[in-house]
Legacy VTK file of the C-alpha trace (Angstrom):
# vtk DataFile Version 3.0
C-alpha trace
ASCII
DATASET POLYDATA
POINTS 391 float
-188.822 251.949 -35.592
-189.887 248.391 -36.388
-190.136 248.974 -40.135
-187.829 250.995 -42.330
-190.758 252.058 -44.512
-194.131 252.842 -42.961
-197.454 253.615 -44.591
-199.681 255.623 -42.274
-203.308 254.511 -42.402
-205.651 257.184 -43.748
-207.499 258.526 -40.710
-210.285 260.711 -42.031
-212.849 258.071 -41.078
-211.492 258.059 -37.548
-211.526 261.854 -37.394
-215.230 261.939 -38.182
-217.356 261.031 -35.181
-220.239 258.859 -36.365
-223.213 259.358 -34.116
-226.050 256.902 -33.618
-228.251 258.673 -36.144
-229.664 257.741 -39.520
-226.968 258.916 -41.952
-229.343 258.363 -44.887
-231.329 261.377 -43.731
-228.647 263.848 -44.787
-229.461 265.854 -47.886
-228.292 264.737 -51.309
-225.936 261.945 -50.268
-227.898 258.745 -50.193
-229.453 257.977 -53.537
-228.673 254.479 -54.747
-225.285 254.624 -56.464
-224.455 250.944 -56.780
-222.320 249.938 -59.796
-225.208 247.885 -61.140
-228.691 246.705 -60.235
-227.437 243.264 -59.197
-225.330 244.795 -56.431
-228.286 246.812 -55.203
-230.355 243.620 -55.036
-227.522 241.866 -53.193
-227.390 244.715 -50.650
-231.094 244.232 -49.983
-230.663 240.451 -49.684
-227.857 240.728 -47.140
-229.801 243.108 -44.899
-231.421 242.115 -41.611
-234.264 239.644 -42.112
-235.786 237.349 -39.512
-237.367 235.302 -42.265
-234.183 234.699 -44.277
-231.434 234.726 -41.664
-232.802 233.227 -38.448
-230.136 230.504 -38.504
-230.167 227.294 -36.457
-231.608 228.828 -33.300
-234.956 227.677 -31.858
-237.857 229.776 -33.097
-239.196 230.279 -29.562
-235.885 231.525 -28.172
-236.185 234.008 -25.301
-233.668 236.737 -24.532
-233.473 237.867 -20.889
-233.462 241.576 -20.095
-229.958 241.315 -18.668
-228.153 238.847 -20.886
-224.876 238.881 -18.973
-226.446 238.302 -15.565
-228.433 235.347 -16.875
-225.382 233.945 -18.690
-222.593 234.754 -16.238
-220.041 232.823 -18.320
-220.479 235.080 -21.352
-217.991 237.774 -22.368
-219.485 241.238 -22.817
-221.196 243.605 -23.239
-219.084 245.212 -25.932
-218.788 248.918 -26.687
-217.902 249.896 -30.223
-215.155 252.480 -30.642
-216.832 255.798 -31.468
-214.353 256.686 -34.231
-214.469 253.388 -36.144
-213.112 252.088 -38.437
-209.493 251.683 -37.324
-208.214 250.229 -40.618
-209.271 250.661 -44.230
-207.948 249.684 -47.673
-205.035 251.605 -49.202
-205.616 252.692 -52.817
-203.300 251.123 -55.409
-201.691 248.744 -52.891
-202.068 244.996 -52.323
-204.965 245.654 -49.912
-206.689 248.204 -52.169
-210.079 246.546 -51.678
-212.906 246.020 -54.130
-216.686 246.221 -54.019
-217.578 243.843 -51.192
-214.122 243.258 -49.704
-211.352 245.232 -48.057
-209.238 244.778 -44.899
-210.812 242.538 -42.264
-210.879 239.097 -40.573
-207.518 239.540 -38.872
-205.863 238.242 -35.704
-204.384 240.479 -33.020
-201.347 239.770 -30.819
-199.515 242.068 -28.391
-195.727 241.749 -28.534
-193.357 244.063 -26.635
-196.310 246.346 -25.815
-197.164 246.729 -29.528
-200.442 245.588 -31.088
-199.821 243.467 -34.189
-202.924 243.184 -36.335
-202.390 240.453 -38.953
-205.191 240.898 -41.448
-206.704 239.803 -44.737
-206.459 242.303 -47.593
-208.532 241.971 -50.767
-208.171 243.209 -54.326
-209.679 242.365 -57.729
-208.210 239.112 -58.997
-204.858 239.660 -60.741
-204.157 236.165 -62.110
-205.783 234.146 -64.869
-208.277 231.704 -63.408
-210.924 229.362 -64.791
-213.344 230.551 -62.133
-216.053 233.191 -61.872
-214.632 234.426 -58.548
-213.344 237.941 -59.180
-211.217 238.711 -56.099
-208.066 237.455 -54.397
-206.550 238.015 -50.926
-203.242 237.981 -49.091
-202.199 238.517 -45.476
-200.265 241.470 -44.068
-199.609 243.257 -40.785
-200.247 246.652 -39.222
-198.959 247.794 -35.810
-200.182 250.155 -33.128
-199.013 251.468 -29.780
-202.542 252.103 -28.524
-204.646 249.512 -30.383
-206.463 252.267 -32.269
-204.057 254.072 -34.593
-202.391 251.548 -36.884
-199.464 251.796 -39.288
-199.240 249.339 -42.155
-195.997 247.496 -42.810
-194.923 247.938 -46.425
-191.696 245.931 -46.217
-192.875 242.452 -45.185
-196.504 242.685 -46.299
-198.061 240.934 -48.083
-196.760 237.632 -46.786
-197.665 234.717 -49.052
-198.666 235.477 -52.653
-195.183 235.070 -54.151
-193.799 232.730 -56.809
-195.900 229.586 -57.178
-198.177 230.762 -54.331
-199.341 233.836 -56.234
-202.285 231.889 -57.652
-203.793 231.317 -54.191
-206.093 233.456 -52.083
-205.282 233.661 -48.332
-208.091 234.552 -45.925
-209.341 234.683 -42.301
-206.416 234.648 -39.875
-206.055 232.888 -36.513
-202.768 233.250 -34.585
-201.456 231.596 -31.421
-198.047 231.791 -29.768
-196.126 229.005 -28.044
-192.571 229.228 -26.645
-191.724 232.298 -28.703
-193.043 230.951 -32.003
-196.166 232.346 -33.657
-198.440 229.980 -35.566
-200.598 231.563 -38.259
-203.561 229.566 -39.525
-205.653 230.859 -42.407
-207.527 229.563 -45.441
-205.723 228.975 -48.727
-207.902 228.737 -51.846
-207.250 227.832 -55.462
-210.426 229.209 -57.007
-210.418 227.069 -60.142
-210.039 223.776 -58.243
-211.504 224.157 -54.754
-212.054 220.415 -54.305
-208.328 219.601 -54.315
-207.627 219.196 -50.584
-203.858 219.302 -51.130
-204.210 222.955 -52.192
-207.304 224.195 -50.349
-208.339 224.695 -46.746
-206.487 225.389 -43.511
-202.946 226.651 -44.134
-200.084 227.143 -41.640
-197.020 229.404 -41.425
-194.734 230.116 -38.448
-192.696 233.122 -37.341
-190.496 234.406 -34.535
-191.253 238.086 -35.107
-194.720 238.276 -36.774
-193.023 239.763 -39.849
-191.053 236.990 -41.525
-192.985 233.758 -42.064
-191.947 230.204 -42.865
-194.610 228.436 -44.909
-195.595 224.988 -43.625
-198.439 224.554 -46.109
-201.841 222.874 -46.057
-202.573 221.358 -42.642
-204.944 218.598 -43.785
-203.699 217.535 -47.271
-205.224 214.053 -46.964
-208.680 215.246 -45.942
-211.719 213.787 -47.668
-213.513 217.138 -47.508
-212.526 220.755 -46.996
-211.127 221.726 -43.580
-211.432 225.497 -43.232
-211.503 228.348 -40.711
-209.456 226.552 -38.067
-209.319 228.391 -34.728
-206.948 227.125 -32.024
-207.865 227.229 -28.343
-205.884 229.978 -26.594
-205.686 232.019 -23.414
-206.100 235.822 -23.028
-202.415 236.322 -23.955
-203.062 234.443 -27.218
-200.938 231.503 -26.049
-201.995 228.072 -27.315
-203.376 225.880 -24.516
-203.266 222.101 -24.211
-206.210 220.164 -22.851
-205.520 216.590 -21.776
-202.106 216.827 -23.434
-203.380 218.052 -26.827
-203.909 221.378 -28.546
-207.447 221.829 -29.854
-208.686 223.290 -33.133
-212.319 224.049 -33.922
-213.055 223.917 -37.662
-216.179 224.554 -39.672
-218.886 222.094 -40.681
-218.710 219.720 -37.706
-214.952 219.175 -37.688
-212.406 219.390 -34.858
-208.727 218.498 -34.608
-206.044 217.675 -32.031
-202.283 218.208 -32.124
-199.262 217.700 -29.906
-197.053 220.295 -31.620
-199.370 222.779 -33.438
-198.021 221.556 -36.797
-199.306 218.015 -37.300
-203.048 217.811 -36.713
-205.502 214.918 -36.674
-209.106 215.838 -37.401
-212.343 214.073 -36.568
-216.052 214.471 -37.174
-217.810 215.989 -34.177
-221.342 214.638 -33.872
-222.326 217.460 -31.506
-223.957 220.505 -33.062
-224.543 224.077 -31.945
-226.117 227.137 -33.591
-224.253 230.242 -34.595
-222.249 229.511 -37.742
-218.509 229.631 -38.321
-215.949 229.463 -35.546
-214.274 232.850 -34.997
-212.156 232.463 -31.868
-211.716 229.884 -29.070
-210.820 231.149 -25.586
-209.994 229.521 -22.241
-208.133 230.198 -18.958
-209.762 233.622 -18.711
-211.842 233.053 -15.570
-210.195 231.968 -12.305
-213.633 231.045 -10.996
-213.972 228.373 -13.694
-210.707 227.125 -15.192
-212.590 224.470 -17.155
-214.503 227.077 -19.148
-214.103 227.375 -22.920
-215.919 230.075 -24.896
-216.194 229.710 -28.667
-217.102 232.877 -30.544
-219.129 232.200 -33.683
-220.068 234.248 -36.729
-223.049 233.608 -38.959
-226.835 233.730 -39.229
-227.924 234.643 -35.707
-231.622 235.143 -34.861
-232.356 237.199 -37.971
-228.962 238.793 -38.545
-227.168 237.873 -41.767
-223.816 237.666 -39.942
-223.482 238.468 -36.241
-221.257 237.262 -33.383
-222.463 234.681 -30.882
-220.882 232.745 -28.013
-221.022 229.042 -27.102
-219.936 227.537 -23.777
-217.814 224.356 -23.606
-215.764 222.683 -20.882
-212.252 221.258 -20.871
-213.821 218.079 -19.504
-215.352 217.561 -22.959
-214.215 220.250 -25.432
-216.338 218.785 -28.217
-219.680 219.003 -26.412
-221.485 222.361 -26.173
-223.079 223.156 -22.819
-224.971 226.359 -23.553
-225.159 229.179 -26.083
-226.282 232.785 -25.992
-229.784 233.469 -27.358
-228.716 236.854 -28.705
-225.654 238.193 -30.556
-222.936 239.970 -28.595
-221.988 242.013 -31.673
-224.142 242.842 -34.669
-224.213 245.476 -37.393
-225.759 248.830 -36.587
-227.709 250.125 -39.614
-227.094 253.696 -38.422
-223.337 253.307 -39.000
-222.534 253.587 -42.738
-219.370 251.450 -42.460
-221.470 248.600 -41.020
-224.221 249.058 -43.580
-222.345 248.698 -46.864
-221.326 252.342 -47.277
-218.076 254.283 -47.097
-217.239 255.629 -43.664
-217.121 259.254 -44.822
-219.339 261.552 -46.836
-220.510 261.310 -49.493
-221.509 257.887 -48.235
-221.250 255.688 -51.327
-221.960 251.956 -51.476
-218.803 249.844 -51.180
-220.257 246.459 -50.180
-223.404 244.383 -50.470
-222.790 243.010 -46.959
-225.024 245.487 -45.178
-225.687 243.296 -42.136
-222.378 241.522 -41.634
-219.941 241.410 -38.723
-217.218 238.771 -38.419
-214.123 238.569 -36.247
-210.923 236.606 -35.717
-209.023 238.988 -33.432
-209.378 239.120 -29.633
-206.830 239.921 -26.951
-206.791 241.115 -23.328
-205.034 244.384 -22.540
-205.271 247.002 -19.789
-208.254 245.311 -18.135
-210.295 245.122 -21.338
-211.051 242.697 -24.138
-210.048 244.203 -27.472
-212.046 242.792 -30.373
-211.293 243.598 -34.003
-214.212 242.911 -36.318
-215.084 243.450 -39.951
-217.609 246.117 -40.877
-219.453 245.287 -44.112
-216.564 242.925 -44.998
-214.649 246.085 -45.946
-213.284 247.847 -42.840
-211.688 246.726 -39.591
-213.480 248.089 -36.551
-212.810 247.916 -32.799
-215.016 247.029 -29.846
-213.991 246.601 -26.198
-215.455 244.982 -23.106
-214.447 245.277 -19.474
-212.638 242.188 -18.190
-214.580 240.245 -15.583
-212.766 237.387 -13.865
LINES 1 392
391 0 1 2 3 4 5 6 7 8 9 10 11 12 13 14 15 16 17 18 19 20 21 22 23 24 25 26 27 28 29 30 31 32 33 34 35 36 37 38 39 40 41 42 43 44 45 46 47 48 49 50 51 52 53 54 55 56 57 58 59 60 61 62 63 64 65 66 67 68 69 70 71 72 73 74 75 76 77 78 79 80 81 82 83 84 85 86 87 88 89 90 91 92 93 94 95 96 97 98 99 100 101 102 103 104 105 106 107 108 109 110 111 112 113 114 115 116 117 118 119 120 121 122 123 124 125 126 127 128 129 130 131 132 133 134 135 136 137 138 139 140 141 142 143 144 145 146 147 148 149 150 151 152 153 154 155 156 157 158 159 160 161 162 163 164 165 166 167 168 169 170 171 172 173 174 175 176 177 178 179 180 181 182 183 184 185 186 187 188 189 190 191 192 193 194 195 196 197 198 199 200 201 202 203 204 205 206 207 208 209 210 211 212 213 214 215 216 217 218 219 220 221 222 223 224 225 226 227 228 229 230 231 232 233 234 235 236 237 238 239 240 241 242 243 244 245 246 247 248 249 250 251 252 253 254 255 256 257 258 259 260 261 262 263 264 265 266 267 268 269 270 271 272 273 274 275 276 277 278 279 280 281 282 283 284 285 286 287 288 289 290 291 292 293 294 295 296 297 298 299 300 301 302 303 304 305 306 307 308 309 310 311 312 313 314 315 316 317 318 319 320 321 322 323 324 325 326 327 328 329 330 331 332 333 334 335 336 337 338 339 340 341 342 343 344 345 346 347 348 349 350 351 352 353 354 355 356 357 358 359 360 361 362 363 364 365 366 367 368 369 370 371 372 373 374 375 376 377 378 379 380 381 382 383 384 385 386 387 388 389 390
């Protein structure tokens, strides 16, 4: 066994097959039971709305009948696992969850035929803070032999909130491997002073085994503005890839960065823009027919969805300049699935999140001829979707 103490993930959600039916139609289970009226209003606000959440896409955008024939470079279509979710919060532990946050936004890596899912776990804030933000996060790991049934590590997890670092929140993981070393990038936040760039933004730690991590710290301590959600260009085996002698990082809000060693990074303002929101994952070297191809997965307001997953095409010839983007999401919340609509995944289906139309991802890997994508359902659960690999 990898860990001397193992916590088996509660599987009753997985045992219950959720069909594509309207779960709110079942008798006596679906009256509004939100903790307060404000959360009910928030649930309504974060639901699908073309008017509110169209995003940066052209208003006259047209979606072809066969998206993946018209956009041959795109990855998909994706099929959601019928027994989702595959990971949920553990009561009374560091990833116990809260209303609106649970276990999600993790990276996935396969090592020695084992899936390592390195994820963000939330709980109500447990330190004094001069901020109205009421939650805090750390990073931990769960493993699986089949990519579906995960066991949480209770020895090494959580990784970072220890000693002086206990005051920080750690969120949204991106992992790459190079020469046997794993590089974990995530966001570190000090809620009461988010403008201090020496303590906030993209954070780095390294490991040889995905269990024990050496903290390197904030990646851009001299930045003039926040550098967050860094995703490093990688191949289907999650290995970092150099382009023109440099590793590439896509950050939020028009920022990119280059590095020669994955530790020291130099950022720059990218004048090119594309619709779709935050960077989720950057992929290359996955198509022999086009070795120049880069696909950036994005998460955000997408043609009327509050948060859905899109794809943008780039080229190694100019990794900063978008060539094309999909006019429709490749993954979006299904209102017929309670765990993607702000409810618990089992009956009685009670509200656990206001994010009723929200899917975000950081974890993608290639295994057994399929893309395995781990995405957040309602910002509370981790769910799985797969897509057949097409070279």
